[in-house]
N, C-alpha and C positions, 0 to 999 in steps of 0.2 A: 521339555520334560518328557521323559519316556513313560508312556502309560502301560501298565501291566494288564494283560488280558486275563480274565478270570479263568481258572482251570475248571474243567468239568469235574463233577463229583467222583466219577469213576477214576479219572487220572489222579486226582488228589488222594483218593484212597490207595491207589497203586503206589504212589510215591511214599505215602505213610507206611505202607507195607514193606517197601524196600528199606526204609530207615529202620523199621523194627527188625527186619532180617539182618541188617548190618549190626545192630546191637546184639542179636542172638549169636551171630558168628563171632563177634568180639568175645562174648562170654565163653563160647566153646573153645576158642583159641587159648584163653587163659586157663581153662580146665585142662586142656591138652598139654600146656606148658608145665602145669603142676604134675601131670602124669609122666612127663619126661624127667622131671626131677626125682620122681619116686624111686627109680632104679638106683640112683646115687644115694638117696636118703635111706634106702634099705640097707646098704652097706654101712652107713653111719649108725643105723640102729643095731646092726650086727656087732660093730665095735663097742657100742654102748652096753650091749648085753654082756660081753666079755669083761669090760671094765667094771661094771656093776657086780658081776659075780666075783671078780678078784677082790673088790673092796669089801664085799660081804665076808669073804673068807678071811681077809686081814682083820676086819673089825671084830669078828667073832673069835679070833685066834684059832680058827680051825674047828671050833665046836659045831659049826653048821653041819659038818659031816656026821656028827652024832645026832643032832636034832633032826636033820633031814638026810636020811641015809642015801637017798638017790638024788642028791643035790646036783651032782655033776651030770647025771642023765637028763635032768630037767633043763639045765643050762644048754646042753648040746642039742636037745630037741627043739628048744626055742630058737637056737642059732640056725638049725637046719631049716625051720620054717621061714625065718628071715632071709636066708640064702635063696630059698626057692622063690620067694616073692621078688627079690632083687633080680634073680635070673629071668623071671617072666618079663619084668619091665625092661631089662636090658636086651632081651631077645626082640622085643617089639619097639625098641627105641626109635628106629627110623619110621615106623608107622605113626607113632605119636608125634614126632617132629614134623612129618609131612602134613598131618592133619592140622597141627598148630600153624604152620606157615600158610597152608591153603586157606584156612578159616580167617586168619589175620589179614591176608590179602583181599579176600572177598569182603570182609568187614571194612577195610580201608577204602576200597572202591565204592561200595554202597554208601558209606558215610560221606565221602568226598563229593558224590553226585547230588547230595541234598543241598539245594540252593536256599532253602528257607531258614534253616537253623545251622548254627556252627556246632560241630561235635568235636571240639578241640581235644577234650580229655580222652575220648574214645579213640580218636585218630592217633594221639600220642601214645596211648597204651598199645594200640595195634602195631605201631612202628617199633616200640620197645620190644614187644613180644617177638616180632620178626627178627630183630637184631639178636635177641637172646637165643632164639631157636637156631639161627645160623651159627652163632658162637658154639652152641652145643654140638652141632654137626661137625664143625671144624675140630673141636676137641675130640669127638668120637673118631673122626677119620685119622687124626694123628696118633691114635692108639692109646690115649690116656684112659678111656673107658673101654673095657673089653667085655 
């Protein structure tokens, strides 16, 4: 039977610190993945604004222009704001995806190095985050997202 040598307190604390860092990088990668999605979701919000405005016009039979004289100006200003937000996220898309992939890889390595506990859920999540981020990059490079 193999006997395990006890770890020094400093080495044990360092290994616990690395596991904590792995979990932190896992969380950062998830947040960065959400930021990657924000560019696309902003365009969805833009479409939602126009569909909602069209439905309001139809449901009120056009009387919304009498009730709110500058209704169309309000709709276009909110659409402009949504377009600016989408533009920001799409301009920085590659930055967000690189942060996502980098943090997920660091998290994966740090959690795989832990021999005392199994971090199966975090490892699977980091792997899925990497796959989704690579998929986003492929979609962006093919020209679907501009």
